[in-house]
Backbone as CSV, one residue per row, in Angstrom:
resi,resn,N_x,N_y,N_z,CA_x,CA_y,CA_z,C_x,C_y,C_z
1,MET,-10.911,-11.826,9.647,-10.023,-11.333,10.926,-10.196,-9.915,11.339
2,MET,-10.508,-10.137,12.526,-10.665,-8.727,13.473,-9.207,-8.316,14.145
3,LEU,-9.248,-7.629,14.343,-7.419,-7.146,15.210,-8.225,-7.416,16.452
4,SER,-7.136,-7.497,17.695,-7.440,-7.570,18.877,-7.232,-6.136,19.710
5,ASP,-7.666,-6.033,20.703,-7.924,-4.731,21.667,-6.606,-4.107,21.301
6,SER,-5.378,-4.975,21.893,-4.460,-4.422,21.909,-3.703,-3.979,20.360
7,GLN,-4.009,-4.538,19.347,-3.376,-4.441,18.219,-4.190,-3.308,17.536
8,PHE,-5.681,-2.797,17.898,-6.136,-2.010,17.652,-5.786,-0.815,17.947
9,GLU,-5.617,-0.552,19.563,-4.723,0.648,20.200,-3.617,0.521,19.699
10,ASP,-2.624,0.155,19.046,-1.529,-0.191,18.339,-1.643,0.529,17.104
11,PHE,-2.905,0.547,16.550,-2.394,0.771,15.042,-2.862,2.789,15.246
12,TRP,-3.919,2.837,16.417,-4.102,4.572,16.880,-2.704,5.345,17.470
13,ASP,-2.082,4.359,18.138,-1.191,5.165,18.852,0.036,5.224,17.659
14,ASN,0.685,4.166,16.752,1.603,4.077,16.363,1.564,4.139,14.989
15,GLY,0.336,4.435,14.264,-0.037,4.623,13.073,0.127,3.131,12.284
16,TYR,0.218,2.611,12.694,0.316,0.715,11.510,0.145,-0.582,12.914
17,VAL,-0.046,-1.444,12.676,-0.148,-2.783,13.029,0.672,-4.068,11.902
18,PHE,0.972,-4.311,12.466,2.202,-5.971,11.473,1.371,-6.927,11.885
19,VAL,1.029,-7.858,10.769,0.456,-9.347,11.509,1.347,-10.556,10.519
20,PRO,2.338,-10.736,11.178,3.016,-11.618,10.495,2.197,-12.647,9.800
21,GLU,2.444,-13.360,8.305,2.031,-14.699,7.587,0.198,-14.424,8.047
22,LEU,-0.203,-13.677,7.780,-1.930,-13.644,7.669,-2.574,-14.288,6.750
23,LEU,-2.001,-14.112,5.021,-2.129,-15.035,4.366,-1.399,-16.019,4.457
24,SER,-2.014,-17.303,3.458,-0.985,-18.612,3.470,-0.348,-18.347,2.949
25,ALA,0.616,-19.697,2.404,1.731,-19.695,1.396,1.084,-20.280,0.218
26,THR,0.093,-21.391,0.420,-0.978,-21.440,-0.913,-1.642,-19.924,-1.544
27,GLU,-2.615,-19.260,-0.850,-2.889,-18.212,-1.060,-1.501,-17.525,-2.236
28,MET,-0.899,-17.007,-1.585,0.756,-16.215,-2.026,1.096,-16.532,-3.593
29,GLN,0.985,-18.048,-3.384,1.699,-18.473,-4.636,0.235,-18.213,-5.668
30,ILE,-0.698,-18.831,-5.151,-1.797,-18.357,-6.320,-1.473,-16.431,-6.987
31,LEU,-1.281,-15.775,-5.999,-1.178,-14.129,-6.466,-0.133,-13.853,-7.685
32,ARG,1.442,-14.996,-7.220,2.469,-14.759,-7.702,2.397,-15.624,-9.115
33,ASP,1.502,-16.541,-8.950,1.139,-17.190,-10.550,0.903,-16.422,-11.781
34,GLN,0.182,-15.102,-11.226,-0.534,-14.074,-11.666,0.509,-13.040,-12.596
35,LEU,1.763,-12.923,-11.542,2.529,-11.972,-12.816,3.453,-12.107,-13.313
36,PRO,4.109,-13.296,-13.845,4.479,-13.118,-15.458,4.086,-12.479,-16.161
37,ALA,2.349,-13.211,-16.311,1.880,-12.244,-17.532,1.612,-10.957,-17.286
38,MET,1.147,-10.406,-16.299,1.321,-8.975,-16.158,2.202,-8.180,-16.305
39,LEU,3.669,-8.427,-15.701,4.813,-8.182,-16.308,5.297,-8.137,-17.258
40,THR,4.731,-8.633,-18.319,5.361,-8.727,-19.763,3.922,-8.154,-20.492
41,SER,3.182,-7.823,-20.344,1.838,-6.759,-21.044,2.776,-5.524,-21.294
42,GLN,1.331,-5.274,-22.286,2.198,-3.741,-22.269,0.787,-2.713,-21.774
43,ARG,0.155,-3.122,-20.891,-1.058,-2.166,-20.054,-0.035,-0.835,-20.114
44,GLN,-1.357,0.131,-19.939,-1.038,1.402,-19.021,-1.048,1.727,-17.613
45,GLU,-1.528,0.360,-16.729,-1.407,0.578,-15.582,0.015,-0.055,-15.007
46,LEU,1.230,-0.236,-15.836,2.398,-0.781,-15.424,3.259,0.237,-15.407
47,ILE,4.128,1.014,-14.527,4.710,2.456,-14.289,6.488,1.553,-14.176
48,LEU,6.953,2.071,-14.890,8.698,1.699,-15.061,9.468,2.409,-14.368
49,GLU,10.785,2.000,-14.005,11.271,2.740,-13.231,12.644,3.612,-14.310
50,LYS,13.314,4.848,-13.834,13.708,5.706,-15.039,14.688,4.984,-15.941
51,ASP,14.755,3.473,-15.718,15.514,2.843,-16.488,14.699,2.849,-18.298
52,GLY,13.625,2.832,-17.877,12.387,2.596,-19.150,12.125,1.441,-19.130
53,THR,12.147,0.456,-18.840,12.372,-1.035,-18.783,11.559,-2.030,-17.595
54,THR,12.408,-1.655,-16.454,12.216,-2.227,-15.558,10.463,-1.962,-14.712
55,VAL,9.648,-2.623,-14.415,8.286,-2.346,-14.035,8.704,-2.178,-12.651
56,ARG,8.054,-1.250,-12.145,7.870,-0.177,-10.632,6.775,-0.813,-10.064
57,SER,5.540,-0.348,-10.697,4.502,-0.789,-9.791,3.408,-0.805,-11.091
58,ILE,2.511,-1.569,-10.648,1.308,-2.111,-11.313,-0.252,-1.790,-10.745
59,PHE,-0.627,-1.047,-11.305,-2.106,-0.295,-10.930,-3.434,-0.882,-11.480
60,ASN,-4.321,-0.964,-10.188,-5.859,-1.301,-9.899,-5.589,-2.847,-10.830
61,MET,-5.062,-3.790,-10.706,-4.960,-5.276,-11.296,-6.249,-6.170,-11.354
62,HIS,-6.957,-5.407,-10.075,-8.293,-6.024,-9.938,-8.918,-5.950,-11.751
63,ASN,-8.836,-5.008,-11.880,-9.981,-4.410,-13.236,-9.535,-5.176,-14.135
64,PHE,-8.625,-6.535,-14.294,-8.115,-6.788,-15.535,-7.404,-8.484,-15.201
65,ASN,-7.439,-8.918,-13.853,-7.194,-10.316,-13.725,-8.452,-10.284,-12.605
66,GLU,-8.945,-12.054,-12.934,-9.947,-12.021,-11.724,-9.062,-12.679,-10.239
67,VAL,-8.002,-13.140,-10.076,-7.455,-13.905,-9.168,-7.612,-12.494,-8.538
68,TYR,-6.910,-11.649,-8.536,-6.765,-9.413,-7.930,-7.972,-9.324,-7.809
69,ALA,-9.152,-9.594,-8.598,-10.492,-9.037,-8.385,-11.226,-10.003,-6.787
70,ARG,-10.409,-11.081,-6.764,-11.322,-11.955,-5.605,-10.176,-11.466,-4.711
71,PHE,-9.094,-10.687,-4.918,-7.781,-10.354,-3.788,-8.737,-9.594,-2.749
72,ILE,-8.924,-8.499,-3.470,-9.692,-7.001,-3.019,-10.652,-7.532,-1.881
73,ARG,-11.190,-8.534,-2.114,-12.368,-9.079,-0.949,-12.069,-10.031,0.148
74,HIS,-10.968,-9.925,0.121,-10.272,-11.572,0.839,-10.935,-11.124,2.359
75,PRO,-11.428,-11.739,3.009,-12.396,-11.368,4.058,-11.414,-11.065,5.528
76,LYS,-10.143,-11.593,5.384,-9.257,-11.468,6.552,-8.884,-9.506,6.481
77,LEU,-8.623,-9.361,5.061,-8.140,-7.819,4.957,-9.673,-7.290,4.935
78,ILE,-10.570,-7.010,4.495,-11.968,-6.789,4.756,-12.289,-6.185,6.294
79,HIS,-12.084,-7.356,6.609,-13.382,-7.278,8.125,-12.275,-6.047,8.754
80,ALA,-11.002,-6.574,8.925,-10.003,-5.416,9.942,-10.377,-4.140,9.127
81,ALA,-10.004,-3.462,7.806,-10.056,-2.659,7.849,-12.178,-2.133,7.927
82,THR,-12.877,-2.499,7.798,-13.911,-2.093,8.673,-14.112,-1.675,9.572
83,GLN,-13.252,-2.455,10.681,-13.218,-2.357,11.809,-12.373,-0.900,12.439
84,LEU,-11.606,-0.722,11.394,-10.324,0.447,11.787,-11.065,1.541,11.156
85,VAL,-11.827,1.915,10.180,-12.551,2.734,9.866,-14.143,2.726,10.058
86,ASP,-14.782,1.856,10.892,-15.879,2.368,11.495,-16.983,2.387,10.407
87,SER,-17.064,1.251,9.386,-17.989,1.257,8.310,-17.605,0.443,7.282
88,GLN,-18.699,0.360,6.541,-18.013,-0.649,5.338,-16.994,0.095,4.437
89,VAL,-16.468,-0.446,3.167,-15.256,0.165,2.750,-15.486,-0.047,1.183
90,HIS,-14.952,0.817,0.346,-14.902,0.490,-1.166,-12.871,0.744,-1.359
91,LEU,-12.733,-0.015,-2.661,-11.953,-0.018,-2.959,-11.225,2.022,-3.615
92,PHE,-10.318,2.490,-3.431,-9.835,3.890,-3.630,-8.826,3.572,-4.824
93,GLN,-7.583,2.412,-3.938,-6.436,1.924,-5.158,-5.772,0.920,-4.932
94,LEU,-5.248,0.450,-5.677,-4.806,-1.245,-5.577,-3.362,-0.943,-6.662
95,ILE,-2.472,-1.239,-5.368,-1.289,-0.924,-6.149,-0.265,-2.242,-6.002
96,LEU,0.554,-2.687,-7.119,1.266,-3.277,-6.689,3.225,-3.178,-7.144
97,ASN,3.677,-2.910,-5.954,5.013,-1.915,-5.821,6.002,-3.095,-5.983
98,PHE,6.690,-3.287,-6.850,8.190,-4.272,-6.862,9.556,-3.392,-6.592
99,LYS,10.439,-3.883,-6.330,11.893,-3.362,-6.214,12.415,-4.876,-7.097
100,ALA,12.760,-4.378,-8.138,13.420,-5.530,-8.417,15.015,-5.968,-7.990
101,ALA,15.215,-7.752,-8.014,16.770,-7.519,-7.663,17.819,-6.316,-8.098
102,TYR,19.002,-5.649,-7.304,19.703,-5.143,-7.739,19.390,-3.977,-8.035
103,SER,18.539,-3.518,-8.228,18.111,-2.691,-9.170,16.835,-1.455,-8.860
104,GLY,15.856,-2.254,-7.670,14.693,-1.675,-7.492,14.915,0.041,-6.757
105,ASP,14.549,1.283,-7.073,14.561,2.383,-6.571,13.643,2.475,-5.547
106,ILE,14.222,3.604,-5.169,13.450,4.320,-3.637,12.520,4.614,-3.566
107,TRP,11.849,4.819,-2.805,10.307,5.516,-2.381,10.806,6.664,-1.671
108,PRO,10.641,7.613,-1.938,10.859,8.687,-0.788,10.191,8.762,0.156
109,TRP,10.665,9.398,1.351,9.553,9.851,2.586,8.591,10.573,1.746
110,HIS,6.873,9.964,2.633,6.192,11.085,2.266,5.074,10.078,3.582
111,GLN,4.026,10.977,3.238,2.650,10.685,3.416,1.749,10.969,2.215
112,ASP,0.978,9.514,2.297,0.021,9.436,1.280,-1.498,10.771,1.132
113,TYR,-1.944,10.649,2.296,-2.747,11.454,2.631,-3.087,12.769,2.421
114,PRO,-2.075,13.407,2.237,-1.769,14.809,1.768,-1.907,14.789,0.193
115,THR,-1.844,13.344,-0.498,-2.136,13.531,-1.759,-3.701,13.222,-2.482
116,TYR,-4.051,12.156,-1.443,-5.630,11.898,-1.379,-6.192,13.524,-1.530
117,ARG,-5.657,14.218,-0.183,-6.488,15.193,-0.113,-6.570,16.422,-1.190
118,THR,-5.335,16.636,-1.478,-5.146,17.599,-2.556,-5.394,17.220,-4.042
119,ASP,-5.013,15.878,-4.465,-5.244,15.519,-5.768,-6.775,14.913,-6.280
120,ASP,-7.299,14.334,-5.022,-8.128,13.518,-4.940,-9.606,14.055,-4.491
121,GLU,-9.468,15.250,-3.938,-10.298,16.030,-2.911,-11.191,14.667,-2.027
122,MET,-10.209,14.062,-1.031,-10.695,12.976,0.183,-11.313,13.793,0.993
123,PRO,-12.027,13.785,1.690,-12.254,14.590,2.777,-11.657,14.681,4.197
124,SER,-11.374,13.173,4.475,-10.823,13.293,5.762,-9.606,11.827,5.451
125,CYS,-8.832,11.528,6.417,-8.142,10.128,6.052,-8.692,8.811,6.690
126,ARG,-10.182,8.932,6.572,-10.576,7.733,7.077,-10.724,6.748,6.237
127,CYS,-9.452,5.916,6.406,-9.166,5.057,5.014,-7.933,4.305,5.407
128,VAL,-7.422,3.230,4.930,-6.254,2.002,5.393,-6.001,1.786,4.026
129,ASN,-4.481,2.019,4.747,-3.544,1.062,3.661,-3.229,-0.261,4.092
130,VAL,-3.468,-1.311,3.248,-3.655,-2.555,3.628,-2.097,-3.096,2.355
131,LEU,-1.212,-3.288,3.252,0.198,-3.796,2.665,0.947,-5.588,2.755
132,VAL,0.314,-5.969,1.918,0.656,-7.183,1.932,2.187,-7.594,0.759
133,PHE,2.488,-8.656,1.452,4.055,-9.052,1.388,3.964,-10.256,0.365
134,VAL,4.184,-9.947,-0.987,3.918,-10.641,-1.816,5.138,-11.487,-2.078
135,ASP,6.422,-10.982,-1.382,7.879,-11.920,-1.786,8.473,-11.649,0.129
136,PRO,9.004,-12.849,-0.131,9.662,-12.119,1.769,10.072,-10.575,2.023
137,VAL,10.191,-10.613,2.443,10.902,-8.835,3.023,11.841,-9.001,4.035
138,ASN,13.125,-8.740,3.669,14.229,-8.617,4.978,14.953,-7.179,4.650
139,GLN,15.679,-6.988,5.660,16.422,-5.918,5.570,17.442,-5.361,4.723
140,PHE,17.497,-6.380,3.826,18.291,-6.086,2.498,17.561,-5.941,1.532
141,ASN,16.185,-6.281,1.068,15.990,-5.972,0.106,14.388,-4.598,-0.532
142,GLY,14.686,-3.715,0.673,13.859,-2.849,0.439,12.999,-2.559,0.839
143,PRO,13.014,-3.331,2.503,11.737,-2.904,3.382,11.217,-1.357,3.329
144,LEU,9.476,-1.627,3.899,9.295,-0.286,3.859,9.267,0.142,5.130
145,MET,10.037,1.087,5.391,10.230,1.924,6.585,9.045,2.992,6.787
146,MET,8.782,2.638,8.182,7.878,3.753,8.788,8.373,4.267,10.107
147,VAL,7.729,5.825,10.618,8.000,6.608,11.189,6.903,6.461,12.584
148,PRO,6.940,5.343,13.503,5.864,5.697,14.629,4.952,6.336,15.300
149,GLY,4.168,6.658,15.106,3.556,8.182,15.467,2.908,9.412,14.734
150,SER,3.594,9.458,13.518,3.967,10.416,12.550,2.574,10.333,11.832
151,HIS,1.424,9.782,11.913,-0.100,9.941,11.089,-0.426,11.283,11.870
152,LYS,0.067,11.439,13.072,-0.813,12.833,13.835,-0.007,14.050,13.735
153,GLU,0.729,13.936,12.608,1.572,15.174,12.488,1.025,15.947,10.716
154,GLU,1.018,17.227,10.776,0.790,17.619,9.660,2.114,18.563,8.901
155,TYR,1.790,18.375,7.944,3.632,19.331,7.361,2.492,19.660,6.202
156,PRO,3.137,21.305,5.408,2.967,21.669,3.992,2.858,20.803,3.085
157,VAL,1.525,20.662,2.702,1.725,19.421,1.176,3.274,19.940,0.506
158,PRO,3.940,19.077,0.045,4.763,18.861,-0.786,4.039,19.222,-2.287
159,VAL,5.097,19.702,-3.162,4.838,20.002,-4.658,5.240,18.505,-5.448
160,LEU,4.170,18.479,-6.520,4.620,16.696,-7.060,5.683,17.124,-7.896
161,ASP,6.814,16.268,-7.531,7.924,15.499,-8.100,8.348,14.686,-9.109
162,SER,8.418,14.941,-10.264,8.356,14.187,-11.136,9.898,13.611,-11.701
163,SER,11.161,14.038,-10.861,12.276,14.081,-11.391,12.916,13.087,-10.488
164,THR,13.246,12.913,-9.239,13.215,11.814,-7.994,13.471,10.472,-8.516
165,THR,11.997,9.718,-9.043,11.833,8.466,-9.312,11.205,8.300,-10.761
166,GLY,10.677,7.242,-10.795,9.710,7.106,-11.946,8.290,7.001,-12.161
167,TYR,7.888,7.662,-10.641,6.687,8.041,-10.549,6.799,9.140,-9.763
168,ALA,5.806,10.244,-10.470,5.979,11.636,-9.590,4.815,11.353,-8.296
169,GLY,5.450,12.281,-7.420,4.867,11.821,-6.023,5.081,13.072,-5.057
170,ARG,4.261,13.225,-4.125,4.719,14.556,-3.709,5.433,14.043,-2.309
171,TRP,6.880,14.137,-2.187,7.819,13.863,-1.230,8.237,15.131,-0.212
172,LEU,8.387,14.076,0.850,8.497,15.038,2.162,10.257,15.517,1.920
173,ALA,10.509,16.788,2.234,11.829,17.180,2.857,12.102,16.345,4.298
174,PRO,13.402,15.338,4.349,13.642,14.872,5.689,14.037,16.228,6.611
175,LYS,14.245,16.990,6.624,14.592,17.870,7.578,12.976,18.812,8.242
176,GLN,12.008,18.332,7.395,10.868,18.332,7.937,10.718,17.501,9.283
177,PHE,10.941,16.459,9.612,10.239,15.738,10.252,11.479,15.215,10.973
178,GLU,12.357,15.518,11.197,13.392,15.055,12.227,13.296,15.048,13.035
179,ASP,12.528,16.150,14.126,11.928,15.969,15.652,11.512,14.525,15.901
180,ILE,10.543,14.145,14.980,9.736,12.930,15.575,10.370,11.659,14.953
181,VAL,11.718,11.702,14.042,12.037,10.732,13.676,13.088,10.086,15.165
182,ASN,13.530,11.344,15.536,14.897,11.401,16.924,13.840,11.238,17.983
183,SER,12.451,11.092,18.316,11.714,10.722,19.620,10.919,9.376,19.213
184,ARG,10.712,9.184,18.078,9.639,7.639,17.732,10.571,6.733,16.845
185,GLY,11.893,7.260,16.454,12.557,5.950,15.797,11.994,5.901,14.064
186,ILE,12.429,4.737,13.683,11.938,4.092,12.450,11.912,2.921,12.610
187,VAL,10.802,2.054,11.874,10.824,0.897,11.700,10.482,0.023,10.521
188,ALA,10.841,-1.058,10.221,10.437,-1.548,9.037,10.563,-3.186,9.204
189,PRO,9.215,-3.546,9.377,9.157,-4.811,9.652,9.436,-5.618,8.399
190,GLU,9.846,-6.659,8.898,10.287,-7.943,7.928,9.812,-8.754,8.375
191,GLY,9.402,-10.250,7.184,8.467,-10.928,7.551,8.267,-11.993,5.760
192,PRO,7.848,-13.286,5.949,7.769,-13.942,5.344,6.323,-13.793,3.970
193,ALA,6.170,-13.602,3.015,5.437,-13.491,2.176,4.165,-14.116,2.672
194,GLY,2.778,-13.167,2.581,1.589,-13.157,3.235,1.226,-12.669,4.733
195,SER,2.681,-11.969,4.928,2.728,-11.097,6.387,1.730,-9.462,5.476
196,VAL,1.354,-9.101,6.781,0.358,-7.781,6.330,0.778,-6.940,7.502
197,ILE,1.047,-5.370,6.995,0.731,-4.229,7.588,-0.649,-3.162,7.938
198,PHE,-1.250,-3.353,8.374,-2.487,-2.085,8.710,-1.662,-0.719,8.576
199,ALA,-1.766,0.027,7.848,-1.377,1.832,8.114,-1.976,2.869,8.063
200,HIS,-2.036,3.054,8.624,-2.897,4.617,8.462,-2.343,5.520,7.496
201,THR,-3.026,6.313,6.588,-2.618,6.591,5.507,-2.200,7.828,5.533
202,ASN,-1.769,8.535,6.753,-0.756,9.546,7.043,0.032,9.421,7.828
203,ILE,0.747,8.208,8.033,1.877,8.220,8.583,3.291,8.052,7.451
204,ILE,4.237,9.027,7.626,5.402,9.028,7.221,6.423,7.669,6.667
205,HIS,6.626,7.680,5.707,6.676,6.199,5.287,7.741,6.251,3.730
206,GLY,8.892,5.357,3.666,9.434,5.497,1.907,10.612,4.136,2.304
207,SER,11.527,3.699,1.426,12.099,2.785,1.485,13.498,2.934,0.294
208,GLY,14.190,1.973,0.811,15.756,2.631,0.271,15.416,1.414,-0.928
209,PRO,17.025,1.626,-1.695,17.046,0.973,-3.144,17.312,-0.357,-2.665
210,ASN,16.997,-1.410,-3.305,16.938,-2.628,-3.500,18.291,-3.286,-3.797
211,MET,19.478,-3.827,-3.163,20.874,-3.580,-4.357,20.978,-5.401,-3.660
212,SER,20.059,-5.897,-3.328,20.227,-7.296,-2.497,19.984,-8.567,-4.431
213,PRO,19.897,-9.698,-4.102,19.360,-9.921,-5.050,18.115,-11.020,-5.229
214,TRP,17.094,-10.192,-4.301,16.085,-10.961,-3.876,15.324,-10.064,-4.229
215,ARG,14.133,-10.012,-5.247,12.851,-8.889,-5.365,12.018,-9.043,-4.304
216,ARG,11.682,-7.651,-4.301,10.749,-7.575,-3.134,9.402,-6.924,-3.504
217,GLY,8.174,-7.543,-3.521,6.644,-7.134,-4.162,6.177,-6.732,-3.026
218,VAL,5.529,-5.710,-3.068,4.147,-5.628,-2.011,2.769,-5.155,-2.705
219,ILE,1.698,-5.751,-2.407,0.734,-5.226,-2.404,0.171,-3.838,-1.422
220,SER,-0.273,-2.753,-2.364,-0.416,-1.806,-1.564,-2.323,-1.582,-2.061
221,MET,-3.295,-2.129,-0.693,-4.590,-1.656,-1.357,-5.115,-0.716,0.031
222,THR,-5.477,0.715,-0.758,-6.495,1.460,-0.212,-7.676,1.317,-0.057
223,LEU,-8.102,1.208,1.327,-9.704,0.901,1.504,-10.328,2.028,2.207
224,ASN,-11.310,2.367,1.602,-11.960,4.028,2.044,-13.251,3.663,2.341
225,SER,-13.791,4.495,3.829,-14.964,4.541,4.107,-15.976,5.037,3.048
226,ILE,-17.267,4.132,3.042,-17.966,4.539,1.834,-18.558,5.746,2.149
227,GLU,-18.214,6.496,3.199,-18.870,7.608,4.520,-18.105,8.526,3.809
228,ASN,-17.114,8.340,2.946,-15.533,9.521,2.890,-15.632,9.750,1.199
229,ILE,-16.767,10.079,0.768,-16.656,10.142,-0.774,-15.666,11.118,-1.194
230,ILE,-15.028,10.711,-2.246,-13.651,11.512,-2.872,-14.601,12.716,-3.599
231,GLY,-13.518,13.767,-4.115,-14.268,14.627,-4.856,-13.971,14.767,-6.618
232,GLU,-13.625,15.357,-7.236,-13.205,14.867,-8.549,-11.862,14.902,-8.367
233,SER,-11.137,14.017,-9.116,-9.884,13.606,-8.901,-9.093,13.819,-10.286
234,SER,-7.600,14.515,-9.743,-7.085,14.847,-10.912,-5.933,14.439,-11.578
235,ARG,-6.205,12.421,-10.822,-5.628,11.712,-11.402,-6.445,10.726,-12.410
236,PRO,-5.559,9.790,-13.072,-6.506,9.305,-14.395,-7.120,7.628,-13.543
237,ASP,-8.199,7.379,-14.088,-9.127,6.173,-13.972,-8.477,4.372,-13.232
238,PHE,-7.153,5.032,-14.328,-6.453,3.794,-13.531,-5.683,3.649,-12.701
239,VAL,-5.330,4.894,-12.074,-4.636,5.219,-10.813,-5.612,5.397,-9.765
240,VAL,-6.754,5.606,-9.763,-7.910,6.009,-8.541,-9.007,5.116,-8.846
241,SER,-9.507,4.401,-8.461,-10.748,3.948,-8.677,-11.849,5.285,-8.265
242,ARG,-13.021,4.858,-9.456,-13.973,5.433,-8.908,-15.329,4.713,-9.019
243,ASP,-14.947,3.315,-8.200,-16.092,2.776,-8.045,-16.274,2.597,-6.953
244,LEU,-17.387,3.117,-6.337,-17.992,3.490,-4.863,-18.612,1.927,-4.104
245,THR,-18.321,1.148,-4.936,-19.808,0.269,-4.010,-19.218,-0.501,-3.156
246,PRO,-19.586,-0.882,-1.963,-19.245,-1.193,-0.702,-18.698,-2.682,-1.020
247,ILE,-17.152,-2.988,-0.619,-16.724,-4.517,-0.965,-17.549,-5.397,0.077
248,VAL,-17.944,-6.333,-0.590,-18.460,-7.753,0.276,-17.534,-8.923,0.140
249,PRO,-17.161,-9.459,1.713,-16.233,-10.165,1.452,-16.269,-11.430,1.063
250,LEU,-15.386,-12.094,0.440,-15.800,-13.730,0.416,-15.442,-14.467,1.221
251,ALA,-15.994,-15.906,0.861,-16.012,-17.052,2.055,-14.222,-16.776,2.322
252,ASP,-13.923,-17.443,3.653,-12.689,-17.676,4.252,-11.691,-18.404,3.037
253,ASP,-11.845,-19.117,1.822,-11.185,-19.735,0.894,-11.874,-19.228,-0.276
254,GLY,-12.206,-18.112,-0.440,-12.215,-17.352,-1.841,-11.035,-17.022,-2.828
255,LEU,-10.239,-17.087,-2.079,-9.051,-16.644,-2.951,-8.625,-17.862,-4.175
256,SER,-8.881,-19.092,-2.829,-8.456,-20.396,-3.611,-9.391,-20.934,-4.375
257,THR,-10.907,-20.669,-4.629,-12.067,-20.962,-4.782,-12.209,-20.261,-6.355
258,GLU,-12.296,-21.426,-7.612,-13.145,-20.474,-8.723,-14.364,-19.758,-8.287
């Protein structure tokens, strides 16, 4: 899929574009079918919530699951990403972020690119976050919230915080960006599984707790321009991919074809 002219302009103006039901229900069921085995594994790629038992995230599933190895080459996702970064792309990071029913924890407000620049020596934010709804997302189960236009703003790089949630991050203090929130507001796209957000890696985003009875799973795939090579990353290999191979898209039915 190539973005339309208006979608392309919206991405650069607002820092994101939302495409409901971009992937089919069949494709999403294929992806969900892989989850039980992954969620009960003991792999280092699983990050737990503060309770020490609930899975918060799974990193780089493509390295140990063939279905997700095909997913990262989905043509609808790759073609749009190459259009946005104006070059071929390689996979920088793949994460499946969960918010378990009743207990899924928050993701504090943050921008992704300052982490990429500071911890991974990424030269510029010539990359895009592709966020795929694994489960239906609604107003009650911790939807991703974004501040439109905030990708154009620069803030001091926050210190690494390992105390707030089960995953250490560089979280922004809300007082830092109140002005742009008051002028641009907050959006929280909702939609069925298979809906996709293409997000600028510098947009301010976060999400609240999931107090609902419905799980919220979202795949976050960061695709980086092959001309924007990272330096020496301080993060482990299972968190940040070192494979700089340009991604070759599959056929349109590649996810459902063995």
